[in-house]
LUMGU-679564 format. One record per residue: x, y, z of N, C-alpha, C, CB in turn; residue in one letter. Coordinates in steps of 0.02 Angstrom, whole numbers, plus 32768, in hexadecimal, padded with zeros to 4 digits. Last residue first. Glycine has a CB too. Layout:
REM LUMGU-679564
XYZXYZXYZXYZa
...
***
This chain:
REM LUMGU-679564
61E53CC13B0F61BC3CE63ADF61C93D303AE561713CD73AEBa
62833C6F3B16624E3C933B3862273CBC3B05626A3CC13B71t
62CC3C2F3AB562C23C0C3AF5628A3C2D3B1D63033C0B3B1Dh
628C3C393A0C62AC3C563A48629D3C2E3A8662953C9E3A52p
62B13BC43993627B3BE039BB62993BFB39FB62433BAB39C9k
63283BE03913631A3BC9395762DB3BEB397463573BD63984r
634E3BA2387263313BD7389B631D3BB938DF62F43BF83878a
63AD3B8C37EB63A13B6D382C638C3BA5385B63E13B483846v
63873B8B373F638F3BB1377C63833B8437B8635E3BED377Dv
63A23B95369363A53B6A36CE63AF3B96370B63DE3B3536C7n
635D3BB235F663703BD03636636D3B9B366C63423C0D3647v
63733BC23545636D3B993581637E3BC235BE639A3B5A357Dl
63823C2234E663503BEF34D963453BC0351563643BC6349Dt
639B3CD234DF63A93C9234FE636F3C6134F363B53C9B3549e
63C33D263450638E3D1E348163953CD8349E63463D2A3463e
646D3D60343F64353D34342E63FF3D3C3462644C3CEA3428r
65123D70342064D53D98342B649A3D6F341264D93DDD3406k
65633D0733FC65693D22343F652D3D4D345265A93D4A3446q
65493C72339F653D3CBA33A765413CCF33EF64F93CCD338Ap
65CD3C05337F65903C0D33A565843C5733B065933BE733E9v
66113C0832D766163C11331F65D03C17333F663F3C503330p
66083B82325F65FA3BC7327265FC3BCE32BD65B53BDD3256f
66173AFD323B66523B24324A66463B6C325D667F3B223211g
65AC3AAC323065CA3AC231F166053AF031FC65963AE531C7l
65863A9F32B365A13A64329265C43A76325065693A313285w
65503B1F32C4658E3B0E32E665AE3AD132C665813B013331e
64DC3B123276650E3B44326465513B35328564F73B8A3279a
64923AAD32B864AE3AA1327564E53AD2326364763AA43242m
64513AB23332649A3AB0333264BA3AA832EE64B03A7A335Cg
63CB3AC1331363E13A833333642E3A7B332D63BE3A463313i
63A63B4032F063C13B1632B963DA3AD232D263FA3B3B3295d
637E3B75336C634D3B6F333563643B4332FB633D3BB4331Bp
63BF3B1033F263C63B4633C263953B3E3389640E3B4933A6r
63C43AA8344763993AE0345A639C3B1A342963AC3AF8349Fs
64203A4C342063DA3A3B341563AB3A74342463C839FE343Ew
64993A8B3448648A3A81340164403A7333F564B33A4833E6w
647E3B0834C9648F3AC534B264793ABA346A64703A9034E0l
64A03B753524648E3B7C34DE64A33B3C34BB64B03BBC34BDy
64683B9A35CA64893B6C359A64723B7A3552647B3B2335ADp
64723C053635644D3C0935F664703BDC35C364493C5335DBf
64593BFD36E764813BF436AA64533BF6366E64A83BB136ACs
64633C303791643F3C32375164703C233718641C3C773745v
64A33C4B380564743C123806644E3C0B37C564433C1A383Fn
64E73CBF37FA650F3C8137FE64E43C4337FF653A3C83383Ce
64873D1F380464A03D0F37C064C93CCF37C064CB3D4937A6s
64183CD8388264453D0A3866645E3CF6382264803D163894g
63773CC638CD63B03CAB38A763D93CE6389063983C80386Af
62DE3C9C391D631C3CC2391E63513C9F38F563343CCC3967e
622C3CAC3905626A3C85390562A73CB43902626C3C5438C9f
61BB3CF638F361DA3CF83935621A3CCF393A61AB3CDF3968g
61833D11387A61623CDF38A4617E3CDF38EB61683C9A3886q
61E33D61384161A63D80385A617F3D513888617A3D973820k
623E3CFF381762513D2E384C62133D4F386A62813D633832r
61F43CC337B1620A3C9B37EA621C3CC8382562463C6F37D6i
61E43D30375961A93D0D377561BB3CE637B3618B3CDE3740m
62673D4C3736623F3D7F375A62023D5F377B62293DB7372Aa
62863CD736F062AA3CE8372D62843D1B375762EF3D03371Cl
622D3CE2368362293CA936B2624B3CBA36F462483C6A3692y
625F3D573649621B3D56366362103D1B369361E83D53362Ae
62DD3D2E362062D83D62365462923D64367262EA3DA63638e
62B93CD135BC62DF3CBC35F662D83CEE362F63293CB335E4a
620C3CED358A62543CF2358162773CDA35C062693D3B3570s
61803C7B357C61A33CB4359861ED3CB33584619D3CB435E5r
60DA3C47354A61233C41354661453C81355C61393C2D34FFq
60533C49354360703C50358660BC3C4B358560543C1A35B3v
60263C3334C160163C7434E060373C7E35245FCC3C7B34E7e
60403BB1349A606D3BE6348360623C2834A860633BF13439m
604A3B2034E0601D3B5A34E660453B9934D65FFC3B5E352Dp
608D3AAE346360923AD334A1605C3B0934A460D83AF234A9h
60CF3A21340F60963A4C341B609C3A6C345F60543A253414r
614D39FA3390613039F833D360F43A2633D861643A0B3409f
617B3A0A330D617F39C8332C615939C2336E61C639B73337l
61673A9032E561573A5932B7614F3A1732DD618D3A523282l
61953ADD334C614E3AE2333B61383AA9330C61403B263319r
621A3AB7334161F53AA4337D61AA3AA9336F62093AD033B9i
623E3AF032C762423AA732CF621B3A8F330C628B3A9132D4i
622A3B7B32DA62023B5632A862033B0B32B5621B3B653262w
62183BBC338062413BAB3346621B3B7A331962843B8C335Cs
61D23BD233F561B93BF233B761E03BDF337961BA3C3D33BFy
62213B95345461DF3B79344761C13B94340661B03B873481i
62903BED345362973BA8343D62533B8B342A62B63B7E3475y
625B3C65348262833C643444628A3C1E342762C83C833450a
62223C4034FD61F73C5034C4621D3C4D348261D93C9534CDr
628B3BBC3541626C3BFD353E62423C0734FF62A13C333542t
628E3B2D35AA62973B4B3568626F3B8C356362823B193530s
62D03B1A364F62993B28362162B23B4235DE626A3B5A3640e
62DD3ADF36F062FD3ADF36AF62C83AE7367963273A9E36A3a
62F03AF3379662C33B06376062EC3B0B372062A03B4A3770f
62E83ABD383063143AB337F662E93ABA37B863393A6D37F9l
62D33B0638C862B13AFB388862E63AF63852627E3B343879l
62F23AD0396E630C3AE7392E62DC3AD538F463503AC83921l
62CB3B0F3A1462CA3ADE39DF62DC3AFC399C62863ABD39DBg
62BB3B6F3A7462FF3B5C3A6363043B293A2B63223B423A9Eg
62253B263AA562503B613AAA62993B4C3AA062473B843AEFp
61F23AA93A2C62033ABD3A7062283AFF3A6F622C3A863A93q
61783AB339AC61BF3AB439C061C53AC93A0961E73AE33993l
60F33AC7399561073A8439AC61513A8139C060FA3A523975v
60EB3B52396F60C53B3739A960E33AF639C2607C3B2D3997r
61363B5D38FB614A3B82393761293B64397561383BCC3930y
60E93B0E38A6612F3AFD38B261463B1E38F3615B3B143877f
60713B5638A660733B1438C460BB3AFE38D360523AE13895e
60983BC9385F607D3BCF38A360823B8C38C860343BE638A2n
60B53B8C37E660EB3BA8380D60D63BB4385561033BEA37EDl
60323B6937BF60643B3537CA609E3B5037F5607F3B1B3787a
5FF83BE737AF5FDD3BB937E2600F3B8237F25F9B3B9B37CAe
60453C153743604A3C363783602F3C0A37BC60233C783782q
601F3BBA36DB60633BBD36F460683BDE3739608D3BE336C3q
5FB83B6936975FB03B8C36D65FF33B9336F95F7C3B673704r
5FEE3B22362C5FC53B5D361F5FC03B88365D5F7F3B483606v
60893AD5360E60533AE6363D602F3B253628606F3AEE3684l
60F73AC135C160BA3A9C35AE607D3AB235D760C53A5135B6h
615B3B0535FD61423B2135BE61063AFA35A2617A3B23358Ah
617D3AB3366961563AF0367561393B0C363561833B243696f
61CF3A4B364861873A3D364C615F3A7D364F61773A123689i
625B3A453656623D3A47361461F33A34361562623A1935E6q
62543A1736F962813A1536BF62593A10367E62B139DA36C4h
62583A31379662293A42376162523A4B372162003A843772c
626739F13831628639EE37F0625139FA37BB62A939A937E4f
627C3A2738D1624A3A1E389D626D3A253859620F3A5138A3l
62A939F4397562BF3A073931628739F93900630039E1391Dm
626339D539E7629F39FE39EE62BC3A1439AA62D439D73A14s
61B439D83A0B61EC39C039E4622739F039EB61D939B8399Av
614E3A123A58615839C93A5E619439AF3A36611B39A53A48s
61053A8C3A6761493A843A81615C3A3A3A8A61503AA83AC3a
605F3A493A66608C3A833A6760D03A6D3A82606E3ABC3A93d
604539A73A16603F39D83A4C606E3A133A43604C39B73A8Fp
6007398A3970603B398139A2603239B739D8608239863982l
5FCE398A38EA5FB0396939255FE6395739585F8A3929390Fe
5FCF3A2138905FF539E838AA5FD439CB38E9603D39FC38B8l
5F9F3A6E381B5F773A5838545F963A1A38715F2C3A4B383Fa
5FEE3A8437AF5FD03ABF37CD5FA33AAE38095FA83AE5379Aa
600F3A08378160433A2F37A260293A6D37C460783A413772g
5F9C398937A25FA839C7377E5FDE39EE37A45F6639F13777d
5FC638DD37B05FB4391D37CE5FC53956379E5FD839273811s
5FE2384137E55FC6386437AB5FA938A537C55F8F38393786q
60783813383660353830383A6020384A37F560323869386Ef
60E337A3388660CD37BE3846608437D5384B60D43789380El
6173378F38DE612B379C38E7611237C138A8611D37C73928e
61EB371538C561D3375738B16188375A38BE61E337653866v
627436B838D6623636C638FB6222370E38EB624036BC3948q
62B9365B384C62B63694387962743696389E62BF36D63852l
62E4360D37DE62E135F2382262E3362A3856631A35C0382Er
62DF362C375B6313364D37826316363437CA630936983782d
626F35E4373362B035D5371562EA35F1373F62B435F136CEr
620E36263781621B35DE378A625F35CB376E61E535B43769t
621436A537496222369C379062333653379F61E636B337BCi
61E7368936C8622C369F36D262413697371B623436E936BCq
6162366836DF618F363536C361D8364836CE6181362A3678a
613536E4370C613036A9373861603672372060E8368E373Ar
614A373236996171374036D5616F370437056155377F36F9a
60EB37003641613236F63631615D3701366F6147372635F9h
607B372D3688608336E6367A60CC36D6366A605536D13640q
608F37B736846095379436C4609B374936BA605937A336F0l
607237D235FE60B537DD361760C137B7365860C238273622s
5FE937B536016016378D35D6605F379535EC600D37A1358Cr
5FB8381936575FB637D3366B5FE437A836415F7037B93668e
5FF638B236835FE8388736495FEE383D365B60193898360Fd
601F38FC36EC5FD738FB36E05FC438C836AA5FBE394036CCi
609038C93769608438DA3723603938D4371860AC38AD36F1d
610C38BD37E660C838CD37D360C538DE378960AC390837FEv
616F38603857616438773813611B38863807617D384337E1g
61E1386138DC619B386738C86198388038806173389638F7i
6244381339506243382C390C61FB382838F36273380538DDl
629D381A39E5625A381639C8625C383739836224383839F6r
631F382739FB62FD37F23A2162B837E63A0562F938063A6Bq
638F38483971635338573999633C381A39C1631B3870396Cp
64103863392D64063832396363C93840398F6444382F398El
643338AF38BF642138D238FD640F38A5393763E738FF38EFf
645D38583857647D389A3860647138B738A6646338CA382Ct
640E37E7385A645637DF385F647A3821386E647137C1381Fd
638C3820384E639E37F5388663E937F2388F638237AE387Ah
6393386437D4638638893812639C3860384F633C389C3818l
63A937F6377E63D9382D378163D0385437C263D1385B3745l
633637A837926378378D37A263AC37C437AA638E375B376Cr
62D33807376662D437EC37AA631937D137BD62A037B637B0f
62C8383236E362EE385C371162F9383B375562CB389E371Bs
627437E0369E62BB37DA369062E7380436BE62C937EE3649n
61E937E136A8621037C836E0625B37C336D461F8378736F4g
619A381A364961A437D1364461D437B6367861BD37C035FFq
616638A136AB61643880366B616D383536706197389C363Dg
616B38F73716619F38C33712619E389C36D161983893374Bc
6136396F37436138396136FC616D392C36EE614739A036D4g
61A2398537C86162399B37AC616539943760615139E537C0v
61E7392A383E61F1393637F761AC394637D9621238F737D4d
6222394A38DD61E6394638B461F83957386C61AE397638CEl
627A39003961627E39213920623E391438F962BC390938F8i
62B439063A00627738F939D9627A392239996237390A3A03a
633E39193A2E631338E33A4762D638D33A1B62FA38F53A8Ap
63D2391C39DB6395394539E3635C391439F26386397039A1y
647F39123A07643E38F239FA640639243A03643438B53A27s
64EA39693A0C64F6392639F564B4390539E0651838FC3A2Cv
64CA3A0F39CD64C739DD3A0164D5399839E2648339DE3A25q
65133AA5399A64FE3A62398565013A3139BF65293A49394Br
65083B35399B65103B0C39D764F83AC539CC64EB3B2C3A13d
64A43B49390864CA3B68393F64CD3B38397B64A93BAA3954p
64B63B03386964983AFB38AB64C23B1C38E1648E3AB038BCi
64F73B0437F064D33B41380464B73B3E384B649A3B4C37D4l
652D3A8837D9655A3AC137DA65393AFF37F865743AD03794r
64BA3A3C37D164EA3A2F3807651B3A69380F651139EE37F8e
64813A6D375B64633A7D379B64943A7237D464243A5337A6f
64D33A2F36FC64D33A77370264B63A8C374664AC3A9836C9d
64AE39AA370E64F339BE371864F93A093722651F39A736DDn
642739B536E7643839A4372C648139B5373D642B395A373Al
643639D2365D64153A02368A642739F436D363CA39FF3681a
6474395D362F6497399D362A647939D13658649539B635E2v
640E39003647644E38FA366A6475393B3668647838C3364Bt
63A4393235F0639C3928363863E03928365D637938E63646l
63ED3941357063C03973358D63BD396B35D96379396B356Ev
644138DB35486451391F3533642439553550644E392334E9y
640F38633586645638753586646338BF357A647A384D3553q
63813862357863A1385535B963E8387035BB63A1380A35C8v
6370387D34EF635138A735226375389F3565630738973529w
63B6381134B763CB385634A863B0388534DD63B2386B3461i
636E37A434DD63AE37AF34FF63C937F534F163E1377B34E8k
62BC37CF34E762F937BA34C5633737C634F0630037DE3483t
624437FD3512625937BC352B629A37A4350D6224378A351Cg
622A387134D1623638753519624A3832353861F93890353Cl
620938463450624B3864345C625C386634A7624D38AB3440f
6184381A345D61B937EA344D61FD3807346161B937D93402w
6146389534766142386034A86179382C349C60FD383E34A6f
616238D833FD617B38F1343D617B38BB34726153392C3454g
6119388D33A061633890339B618038A633DE617838C13363f
609938A733CF60B1386233CD60FD386133C96092383C3392r
60A3393B34376093391833FA60AB38D033FF60B2393C33BCt
6071395434E460A2394C34AF6083392E347060DC391F34C6e
5FEC39C1351E60113982351B6041398034DF5FE239473518p
5FE33A50357A5FDF3A393534600A39FA352E5FF53A703501v
5F803A5E36105FC03A5B35EC5FB23A4535A55FF23A2C360Ff
5F123A4B36595F303A8D365E5F753A8D363D5F363AA436A7s
5E7839FF36665EB739FE36435ED43A4536425EAE39E235FAi
5E3439FA370B5E313A1236C65E763A0F36A65E143A5936C4p
5E44395F37665E4D39A837615E4739BC37185E9139BE377Fa
5E4C38E337D65E2338F9379E5E263944379B5DDA38E037A5a
5ED8388D38035EB538CC380E5E8E38DD37D05EE539053821l
5F1237FD38585EFE381F381B5ED3385A382C5ED837EF37ECs
5FA137AB38995F6437CF38A45F5137F138635F6A380338DFn
6009372A38DA5FEF375238A35FAE377338B85FE437273865e
609936DA39086061370139216049372E38E96075372B395Fm
***
């Protein structure tokens, strides 16, 4: 099932290198899989199955098999604004033999009814969005009361690092710190505690891509966080 939405461009697309990298096994193994493993630890009152899962910014579809196997959804929905990414996602769905509803849609204007999904997966896409507040409004709207937002994001410290500026493209004026992202999510009305938040400091998320650790230097304890993962719940009652 597919639908298309004509909307103003509200994100900064990947570079050629970035698009290639998002289709690699490195991305799946060291970024996507690691994030999902972390989310499982952070989810409060983990259920066996989550009936309807929405992947916002699904890209090339490499998350679908992981989401399906981890959370056993009855309905899996992917949205992305980039048609080239969706072409790859369609092929990935066929290879994985999955049933996925795929939409071309702006994350700030989702073509889904209110309270229609039980889990929303937003992984490493928010820093590409220009209309971040509008997107967060939409996330809140489409989640059911009690539904979960799984939000994994690179922070300003990472996006501003020299190697990321060299290899990728982002709307630099909207980048935020880890604490600013958390404050934004809480202000929207989502609920979470410290037990639902983590700040991974993974080798690929460091300005030196982990080179100092490979050379035997310790991981710095005092640092500006480069990643934030949070599982936030939409309240059961407004």
